[in-house]
C-alpha positions as CSV (number, residue, x, y, z in Angstrom):
1,M,17.6,15.8,-59.7
2,R,18.7,19.4,-58.8
3,I,16.4,19.4,-55.8
4,L,17.8,16.1,-54.6
5,N,21.4,17.5,-55.0
6,Y,20.4,20.5,-52.9
7,L,18.9,18.2,-50.3
8,L,22.0,16.1,-50.2
9,A,24.1,19.2,-49.8
10,L,21.8,20.4,-47.0
11,L,22.2,17.0,-45.2
12,I,26.0,17.2,-45.4
13,I,26.0,20.7,-44.1
14,A,23.7,19.8,-41.3
15,F,26.0,16.8,-40.4
16,I,29.1,19.0,-40.4
17,A,27.4,21.6,-38.3
18,L,26.2,19.0,-35.8
19,T,29.7,17.5,-35.7
20,A,31.2,20.9,-34.9
21,F,28.6,21.4,-32.2
22,V,29.5,18.1,-30.6
23,I,33.3,18.7,-30.8
24,Q,32.8,22.0,-29.0
25,N,30.2,20.6,-26.6
26,P,31.0,16.9,-25.9
27,F,28.6,17.1,-22.9
28,S,25.6,19.4,-23.4
29,A,22.5,20.3,-21.4
30,L,20.5,19.5,-24.5
31,D,21.7,15.9,-24.6
32,L,21.2,15.4,-20.9
33,N,17.7,17.0,-20.8
34,I,16.5,14.8,-23.7
35,S,17.9,11.7,-22.2
36,K,16.1,12.5,-18.9
37,L,12.9,13.1,-20.8
38,V,13.1,9.8,-22.7
39,Q,14.1,7.8,-19.7
40,Q,11.7,9.3,-17.2
41,H,9.2,6.5,-17.8
42,H,10.7,3.1,-17.8
43,S,9.9,-0.5,-16.9
44,A,11.2,-4.0,-17.3
45,T,8.8,-4.6,-20.2
46,L,9.8,-1.4,-21.9
47,D,13.4,-2.3,-21.5
48,K,12.8,-5.5,-23.4
49,V,10.9,-3.7,-26.1
50,M,13.6,-1.2,-26.6
51,L,16.3,-3.9,-26.6
52,G,14.2,-5.7,-29.2
53,I,14.1,-2.7,-31.5
54,S,17.9,-2.3,-31.3
55,F,18.5,-6.1,-31.7
56,F,19.2,-6.0,-35.5
57,G,21.9,-3.3,-35.0
58,E,24.1,-5.6,-32.9
59,L,26.9,-7.7,-34.3
60,P,26.7,-10.4,-35.6
61,W,22.9,-10.0,-36.0
62,S,23.2,-6.9,-38.2
63,L,25.4,-8.9,-40.6
64,V,23.1,-11.9,-40.5
65,M,20.0,-9.7,-41.2
66,V,21.5,-8.0,-44.3
67,L,22.9,-11.3,-45.7
68,A,19.6,-13.1,-45.0
69,V,17.5,-10.5,-46.7
70,A,19.9,-10.4,-49.6
71,G,19.7,-14.2,-49.8
72,V,15.9,-14.0,-50.0
73,F,16.0,-11.5,-52.9
74,L,18.6,-13.7,-54.6
75,A,16.5,-16.8,-54.1
76,Y,13.6,-15.1,-55.9
77,K,15.9,-14.1,-58.8
78,H,16.3,-10.5,-57.8
79,R,20.0,-10.5,-58.2
80,R,20.5,-6.8,-58.7
81,E,18.6,-6.0,-55.5
82,A,20.5,-8.6,-53.6
83,Y,23.8,-7.1,-54.6
84,F,22.7,-3.6,-53.6
85,I,21.5,-4.9,-50.2
86,T,24.8,-6.6,-49.6
87,A,26.6,-3.4,-50.5
88,I,25.0,-1.8,-47.4
89,L,27.5,-3.8,-45.3
90,S,30.2,-1.3,-46.5
91,S,28.6,1.4,-44.4
92,G,30.1,-0.4,-41.4
93,L,33.5,0.9,-42.4
94,V,32.1,4.5,-42.6
95,I,30.5,4.2,-39.2
96,L,33.6,2.7,-37.5
97,G,35.8,5.3,-39.2
98,A,33.6,8.2,-38.0
99,K,33.5,6.8,-34.4
100,H,37.3,6.4,-34.4
101,I,37.8,10.0,-35.7
102,F,35.5,11.7,-33.3
103,N,36.1,9.4,-30.3
104,R,33.2,10.6,-28.2
105,P,32.7,8.6,-25.0
106,R,29.4,6.8,-24.3
107,P,26.9,8.2,-21.7
108,T,27.8,7.0,-18.3
109,E,25.6,5.9,-15.3
110,L,26.6,9.1,-13.6
111,Y,24.1,10.9,-15.9
112,V,21.8,8.4,-17.4
113,R,20.2,5.0,-16.8
114,L,22.2,2.3,-18.6
115,V,20.2,-0.6,-19.9
116,E,22.8,-1.6,-22.5
117,I,26.6,-1.6,-22.3
118,N,28.4,-0.9,-25.7
119,R,31.9,-1.4,-26.9
120,F,32.5,1.4,-29.4
121,Q,32.5,5.1,-29.3
122,S,29.3,7.1,-29.2
123,F,29.3,9.5,-32.1
124,P,27.6,8.9,-34.5
125,S,25.1,6.2,-33.6
126,G,25.9,3.2,-35.7
127,H,22.5,1.6,-35.0
128,V,20.6,4.7,-36.3
129,T,22.9,5.0,-39.4
130,S,22.5,1.4,-40.4
131,Y,18.7,1.3,-39.8
132,V,18.1,4.5,-41.8
133,L,20.3,3.1,-44.6
134,F,18.9,-0.5,-44.6
135,F,15.3,0.1,-43.9
136,G,15.3,3.3,-46.0
137,F,16.5,1.3,-49.0
138,M,13.8,-1.4,-48.3
139,I,11.2,1.4,-48.6
140,V,12.7,2.5,-51.9
141,L,12.7,-1.1,-53.2
142,M,9.1,-1.6,-52.2
143,K,8.1,1.6,-54.0
144,Y,9.6,0.6,-57.3
145,M,9.2,-3.2,-57.3
146,D,5.6,-2.9,-58.2
147,H,5.4,-6.5,-59.5
148,L,5.4,-7.8,-55.9
149,A,2.1,-8.4,-54.1
150,P,0.7,-5.1,-52.6
151,I,0.3,-6.7,-49.2
152,T,4.0,-7.7,-49.1
153,R,5.1,-4.2,-50.1
154,K,2.9,-2.6,-47.5
155,I,4.0,-4.9,-44.7
156,I,7.7,-4.4,-45.5
157,T,7.3,-0.6,-45.9
158,Y,5.4,-0.2,-42.6
159,L,7.9,-2.3,-40.7
160,S,10.7,-0.3,-42.2
161,V,9.1,3.0,-41.2
162,F,8.5,1.6,-37.7
163,Y,12.2,0.7,-37.2
164,I,13.5,4.0,-38.6
165,I,11.2,6.0,-36.3
166,T,11.8,4.0,-33.2
167,I,15.5,3.3,-33.3
168,P,16.6,6.8,-32.2
169,V,14.3,6.7,-29.2
170,S,15.5,3.2,-28.4
171,R,19.2,4.2,-28.4
172,I,18.5,7.1,-26.0
173,Y,16.2,5.1,-23.8
174,L,18.8,2.4,-23.4
175,G,21.4,4.9,-22.4
176,A,23.6,3.9,-25.3
177,H,23.6,7.4,-27.0
178,W,23.0,11.0,-26.6
179,F,20.5,12.9,-28.7
180,T,23.2,14.4,-30.9
181,D,24.6,10.9,-31.5
182,V,21.3,9.7,-32.9
183,A,20.7,12.9,-34.9
184,A,24.1,12.6,-36.5
185,G,23.5,8.9,-37.2
186,F,20.2,9.8,-38.9
187,L,21.8,12.4,-41.1
188,L,24.7,10.0,-42.0
189,G,22.3,7.3,-42.8
190,L,20.4,9.5,-45.2
191,I,23.7,10.7,-46.8
192,C,24.7,7.1,-47.4
193,L,21.3,6.3,-48.7
194,F,21.5,8.9,-51.5
195,P,24.3,7.2,-53.6
196,L,22.8,3.8,-53.0
197,C,19.5,4.8,-54.4
198,F,21.0,6.8,-57.2
199,F,23.0,3.9,-58.6
200,Y,20.0,1.5,-58.0
201,L,17.6,3.8,-59.9
202,K,20.0,4.7,-62.6
203,R,18.8,3.2,-65.9
204,N,21.1,0.5,-67.3
205,G,18.8,-1.7,-69.1
206,D,18.5,-4.3,-66.3
207,K,15.1,-6.0,-66.2
208,A,15.0,-5.5,-62.4
209,M,15.0,-1.7,-62.8
210,P,11.8,0.1,-62.2
211,H,9.7,1.3,-65.1
212,P,10.8,4.7,-66.5
213,R,7.5,6.2,-65.5
214,H,8.6,6.0,-61.8
215,L,11.6,8.1,-62.5
216,N,9.7,11.2,-63.7
């Protein structure tokens, strides 16, 4: 537990440091160079692939996805898991609050190729934050819900890892975010994931809780 506390503290410090960097450097050579690197090879097909990866982060589909997955867990009598998945929706307030506070403009077509036009501010990336939180929690669930079929757990885990890895690249490729936006979103997603997993794994006698041997 102490190691996890240190890791959480490190993530918070990293997020604060990155935020300070962005405030002092709202437009940096680092961001521009990485955007050019990611966007240097593009095509209509790749545009569609990257838009597809980002699809579940768009409203109202992000809301629909979370509620639909929670509904599936509820239908199979996993009420506790369904409640925790639904709780992920509260992260939207954190994301919108952070965007409002930092108020960083989106990349413009003067500097990057814009495939997707977005409404809200740029920092931090809401897509990356929500993907890391949602799919990260799905990975945790699949690790501890060992009564599920192994193939089901593997498929969901691999898909979750895929989306977590590809969403930062997708957001930069689409011209929706700078590198520092997605890095901050990744850190914020992990920070939010910590308390969600802590309370889920905390023993309270619920039958849906993982076996104590997993908590060692």
